[in-house]
N, C-alpha and C positions, 0 to 999 in steps of 0.2 A: 380843517381836519375832517376827514370823513368819519361818519358815525356808525359804520357797519361793524358788527361783532360776530365773526364767523363761529359756528359751533365747533366744539373741540374735535369731533370726529371728521369734520370737513376742513379743518384749519390748514392753511398753507402758510407755513412759518416764514417763508421768504417775504410774504406780504407784511407780516408783523415786523420783520427786520427793516423792510423798506419804510414802514410807517414810523418806526423809531428814528431812523435816519432823517426822515422828512420833518418830524417834530423838532428834533435837535437843530436842524438847519434853520427852521423858522425862528426859533429862539435866538440863534446866532445872528440872524438878520436884524432882529430888533435890538440886540446888544451892539450891533454895528451902527445904530442910528446916531449916537454921539459923534461918530467919526465922519458921517456923511451929510447930516442935515444942515447944520449952520454954515454960513459962508466962512466964519472964523475957523471952524474945524477943517473945512476943505482947503483953506489957505495955509493950514499947517502941513508942510510936506510929509511929515511922518504919519500924521493922521490920514491924510489924503491917500497915501500909498497903501497903508494897511486896510483902510476902509474900502478902497477900490479892490484890493486883492481878495479880501474875504467876501465882500459884497457880490462880486462877479461869480465867485465859486459857489455861492449859496443860492443862486437864482432858481435852480430846479425844484426848490422845496414845495411851492404851491402846485405846480403842474404834477409833481409826484402824488400829492394827495388826491388830486382830481383823477389821475390815472388809476390809483388804488380803488377809488369809488367806482369807476367804470368796470374795473376787473372784478369787483365783488358783487355789484348789483345788476349789471346788464347781462342778459335781458331781464327786466323786472317780471317776477312771477305773480305778484298780487294784482288785484284790480286797482285802478287809479285812485279811487277814494281811500282804500285801505293803505296804499303806499303813501299818499299825502299825509294822512293822519299820523302814521307811524313815524315818518321821517321828519316832517315839518315840526311836529310837537317836540321831537327830540332836540331840535336845535333852537326853536323860537322861544321856548320858555326860559332856558338858561341864558339865551341872548338878552331877553328883557331884564332878567335879574342882574346880570353883569353890566348891562348898559346903565342901569340905575345906580349901581355901586360906583362905577367909574365916573359918572357925571356928577354924583353927589360928593365925591372926594374933595374937590376944591372948596365947596361950601363947608364941609366938615372941618377942614384945616383952618378955615377962617373962624368958625365957631369956637375952636380950641385956642384961638389967638396965635396961630402959627404964621410965620412969614410966608408970603406967596412964593418965595424961592423954593419952599418945600415941594410945591406942586411942580415947578419947573424941573427940579431934581428927580422927581418921580416919573414925569412924562416928557420925553425928549421933544415932542412937538408942541408943548404948551407955550413956549415962548418965554421971554424974560419977565413979563408982567401979566400973569394969568389972573382972571377975575375969580374972586371968591364970593361974589354976591348971590343972593337968593334969586334975583330977577334973571340973571344969566343962567343959573342952574335950571330954573323952570323952563326957560326957552330951550335949553339943550334937551331936557327930558321930553318936552312936547315933540321934538324932532327925531327922537331915537328910532321910530319905526320907518323913517324914510332916509336917514342920513347918519353918517358917523362924524366924529370931530377929533380934535387933538387928543382927547382922553380915551377915545374908543377907536383909534385909527386902525388897530388890528382887526376890528370887527367888520371891516369891509368884506372879509372873506365869508362871513355868515350871509350877507346879502347875496353874494355870488353863488354860494352853495344852495341857498333857498331857490334861486333861479334855476340851477341845474336840476334840483329835485322836481321842480315844476315841469321841466322839459323832458325828463327821462322817460316817462310813459310813452311819449310820442316818438322819441328816439328808439325805444324798444319796438314799437310797432313797425318802424322802418327796418330795423335790424333783422327782425324775424322774417321779413318778406324779401329783402334785398339779397342779391348774390355777391360773390366775391369781386366780380368785375365792378359792380356798383360801389362796393366798399372802396375799391382803388380810386374810382373817379371822385368819390366824396373826399377821400384822404388827399388827393392831389389838389382839389379846390381849396381845402382847408390849409394845406401847406402854402398855397399861393397867398392866402390872406395874411400869413405871418410876415410877409415882406411889405405889406401896405403901410405900416407906420413910417417906414423909411422912405417909401415912395411919396407919401404926403409931406414929409419933412424936407426932403432933398430935391424934389421936383416941383410939385405944386400941390397945395391943399385941395384944390378943386379939380380932381380928375376922376374918371370912371363914374361920372354922374353926380359926384358930390358938389354941393353948392350951398349958398346961404339958406336956401329953402329946402334942401334935401341932404340928410346925413347918411342916407342908405346907398352906398356905392354898389357896383356890380357884384362884388364878391362878399358883401356884407352878410348875406344869408348863410354863408358857410363858415363865418368867423367865430372866434371866441373859445372859451374853455370847453365847450361841448366837443371840440376836436380832441382834447386830451381825454375826455370821458370815453370817446370812441376808440382812441388809440389804446387805452388801458384794456378795453374789452378785446381788441385784436391781439395785443401782446399775449394775453392769457389764452385765448382760443386758438391762435395760430403761432405757436412758439417757433422761433428760428432754429433749424437743425444745424448747429455750428459746433465744430470741435472747440476745445478749450482755448487753444492758441488763437484761432481765428476770432472767437468771441472777444477775447481780451484785447486783441489788436484793434478790432472794430470799435470797441468801447473807448479805448484810449484815443483813437483818431476822432471819433465823434465828440468826446468831451473836450479834448484839447482844442479842437477847432472852434467849438462853441464858446469855450472859456476865453480864448484869446480875443475873439471878436467882442465879447461882452466887456472884458477888462479894458482893452484898448479904446473901445468906443466910449465907455464911461469916463475914463481918464481924459479923453479928448474933450468931452463935454464939460467936465468939471474944471478943466484948465482954462476954459473960456469965460471970462468975467461976464460976458453978455448972454450967457446961456440962461434960458428960462427954466422954470420948474419942469415943464414938459420935455425940454431938451435934456436936462439932467437925467430924467427917468427913461429916455428913449431906449438906451441899450440895456436897461434893466427890466424892460417889459416882459412879463411872463409869456405872453402870446407873441413871440418873436422867433425867427428861425434858429438863431444861435442857442437860445434857451431850450427850444424843443430838442436840438441835437444833444445838449447836455443831459436833459431829462431822459431821453431815450437811452443814452449811454449808461446812466445809473441803473435804470430798471433792467436792462439787458445784463448788466454786470451782476446784479443781486439775484436775479431770477433762479439761476442754477444752484445757489448756495443751499447746502443742507445743514440744518441745525439739529444736532443729536442730543445735546445736553438738555436734560429735563429742567435744570435750574434756569438756563438761559431762555428756554421756551416759556417757562412760567413767567419770568419777568417781562419778556417781550409781549406776552398775552396780557399781562397786567397793564403795561404801558399802552397797549391798544385800547383797553377798557377805559383808561384814564385820559386818553389822548385829547378829547374835546375839552375836558376840564382843565388840563394843563394849559391848553391854548387860551382858554377864557381867562384864567387867573394870572398867567405868567407876566402879563404886561404891568401888573402892580409891582412886580419884584425886580424888573429890569434896572430901575434906578438904584435900588438897594444893592443889587449884584455889582453894578458898575462902581458904586461907592466902596464896596468891599475890595474890589480889584485895585482901586486907587490907594486905599488905606494900606494894602499889602504891597504896594509898589510893584505890581505885576508889570512886566515889560509890555510896552505898547504892542509889540509884535504878536503876543499871545493873549492880550487882554480880552479880545472878543470871544475866543473859545473858552477862556477861563470864566469869564462872566456868564457865558451861556451855561456852563456846567453848574455854577452856583444857582442860577435862576431855575434851571431844569430840576435840580435836586430839591430845592425849596418847594417848587410847584408840585412836584411828584409827591412829596411828603404831605403837603396840605391836602391834596385830593385823596391820597391814601387814607389819611386819618379820618376824613369825612366819611368815606365809604365804609371804614371799619366801625365808626361810631354810630352812623345813621344811614345805612345803605338805602333805605326807603326814600329819604329826602335828598340824599346826595345825587341820585340820578336826575332829579329835576333841577338841581343847582348846577351840576357840572356836566350833564348830558350823558 
């Protein structure tokens, strides 16, 4: 989740709407984990179908957040030191607090005499026999500044976001000096890197200079989420002059093409018993051509939307304020949301979005109550 909060007089509400969509999509993805993670779930035709259907549809969520960050922050106006202090403290302190809470949860359940199955029901990646020992808890806590684990799997995003923040002052320096031709060249090279995971998987892993002693291929230096940062900046600075019909046709074509490739590729990989974890994730990669097409379609579709309702604007702005907090705490609630869905016998076809609605509502209320009760401390807990 990006952590920018535009001032009211400068607010662009289409970005608030886009952020709300992205937050909900992220929660949906995590609510789809019980459908996609275990071999047993993937072997269930109904779970496999709906997990693949929703999972493929939701892939633009993280690229959308990165594009929003680029649209709002690039080019950076502060000096590098001030930018680092403001942005990194905003995410790292809540990151440390929630990392400790998540990693101590198994130990706490053990101290309360609860069965380890409670941990597995809370965290989809915990496995059937999670450890509740003090020793394993300490080992996880020691490692939190360099890695995530089954209890903090969603916090991979914070590591990536911190890297983008470190990189942004240098991207800004280039943006301010480069011309539109250089922008196009950079974008073309970045687009080429999106195809590399498939080249490495389906041709040979050691091409373009990659080898056992070198991980940095020819196009490595143009790769990664920094491309989405730059794309977000470009979409805002150079809006496409399209009439409504052309825009919607273009968005439909981009999204449907990306979606079909993502869905069919993921189904193909999960249908193969010999697929590795990397194979299963191949068509779900955020930095891939089909996901980039879907992401661009969503942002082009939402950009011209005008939001005139003051009530809707208010709650979209509030969700923007709470966004990072919702992201940090929602993973505690996913297991509960899924249990509620099962208890209510929600059909499998709509269980993922229903669970996401429950998780989003609970998380939003929790963050809202904290901000109301203690706004001074809530900012450091929830970002």
